[in-house]
C-alpha positions in Angstrom: -5.9 -20.1 -4.3 -3.2 -22.5 -5.2 -3.4 -26.3 -5.1 -1.8 -28.0 -1.9 0.5 -30.1 -4.3 2.1 -26.6 -5.4 2.1 -25.4 -2.0 4.0 -28.5 -0.5 6.6 -28.4 -3.5 7.3 -24.6 -2.4 8.0 -25.8 1.1 10.1 -28.6 0.1 12.2 -26.4 -2.1 12.7 -23.9 0.8 13.6 -26.8 3.3 16.1 -28.1 0.8 17.7 -24.5 0.1 17.6 -23.8 4.2 19.5 -27.4 4.7 22.1 -26.6 2.0 22.5 -22.8 3.5 22.9 -24.6 6.9 25.6 -27.1 6.0 27.3 -24.7 3.9 27.5 -22.0 7.0 28.6 -24.9 9.3 31.2 -25.8 6.6 32.7 -22.4 6.6 32.7 -22.3 10.3 34.6 -25.6 10.5 37.1 -24.5 7.9 37.8 -21.4 9.5 38.2 -23.4 13.2 40.7 -25.6 11.1 42.5 -22.6 9.9 43.0 -21.0 13.2 44.1 -24.5 14.5 46.9 -24.4 11.8 47.9 -20.9 12.4 48.3 -21.8 16.2 50.7 -24.8 15.3 52.6 -22.5 13.2 52.9 -20.0 16.1 54.5 -23.1 18.0 51.4 -23.8 20.3 50.7 -27.5 21.1 48.0 -29.5 19.1 46.0 -29.8 22.1 45.4 -26.1 22.4 41.6 -25.1 21.7 41.6 -22.1 19.3 38.2 -21.6 20.1 36.2 -19.3 18.0 37.4 -15.5 17.1 35.2 -13.6 16.9 32.5 -16.1 18.5 30.9 -17.7 15.5 26.9 -18.3 15.9 25.9 -20.2 13.0 22.4 -18.5 12.2 20.2 -19.7 9.3 17.6 -17.1 8.3 14.8 -18.7 6.3 13.9 -16.8 3.4 10.7 -14.9 3.3 8.5 -12.8 1.0 9.5 -9.3 2.7 9.6 -7.7 -0.6 6.2 -8.6 -1.6 4.7 -7.7 1.9 6.2 -4.4 1.6 4.7 -3.9 -1.8 1.3 -5.2 -0.7 1.6 -2.7 2.2 2.8 0.1 0.1 -0.3 -0.4 -2.2 -2.7 -0.8 0.5 -1.4 2.4 2.2 -1.3 4.4 -0.8 -5.1 3.4 -1.8 -5.8 4.1 2.2 -4.2 7.8 1.8 -5.9 8.4 -1.5 -9.3 7.3 0.3 -8.8 9.5 3.2 -7.9 12.6 0.7 -11.0 11.9 -1.4 -13.1 12.0 2.1 -11.6 15.2 2.9 -12.6 16.9 -0.4 -8.8 16.9 -1.9 -10.1 15.7 -5.3 -13.6 17.9 -5.4 -13.9 20.2 -8.4 -15.4 23.4 -7.7 -16.4 26.3 -10.1 -13.5 28.8 -10.6 -14.5 32.3 -9.6 -15.1 35.4 -11.3 -12.2 36.5 -13.1 -10.7 39.8 -11.2 -8.1 42.2 -12.1 -6.3 44.5 -9.6 -6.2 48.2 -10.6 -2.9 49.4 -12.1 -1.3 51.7 -9.5 -1.3 55.6 -10.6 2.2 56.7 -11.8 3.7 58.9 -9.4 6.5 61.2 -9.5 9.1 61.5 -6.8 11.8 64.0 -5.7 14.6 62.2 -4.4 17.9 63.8 -2.7 20.9 61.5 -3.0 23.8 62.4 -1.0 27.4 60.8 -0.3 27.6 59.5 3.0 31.2 57.7 4.1 31.7 57.8 0.4 28.7 55.6 -0.6 25.5 57.2 -2.2 22.6 57.1 0.2 19.1 58.6 -0.6 18.5 61.3 2.4 15.2 62.6 1.2 12.3 61.3 -1.0 8.9 63.2 -1.5 5.9 62.6 -3.8 5.3 65.3 -6.0 1.6 65.9 -6.8 
């Protein structure tokens, strides 16, 4: 597969990236706390008043993952599996076509139709085949 040196380098890169994201998230949380403290002081609250967190700030760092690659590999294997099941069920079998058939033409028939006006609309009241 890949060499241990490359794998260790990739892990170090992710650790460094996670540290940066962790520091950045905590920095943003601290800046928001300082801003709330300044707004509380402007509102006339005493400096010792604890402004807390609003809304509760949970700093969560999510490690980057290769979810897209896993999804692609899963979709590939799922597609291959469904093609295999379809082939096993005979979905791709080629059979000889049956003999050509044609439907006989219906014989032309003459009809005698009586159309009358019912409630102001033309309506067929009687229909007979003429032989």
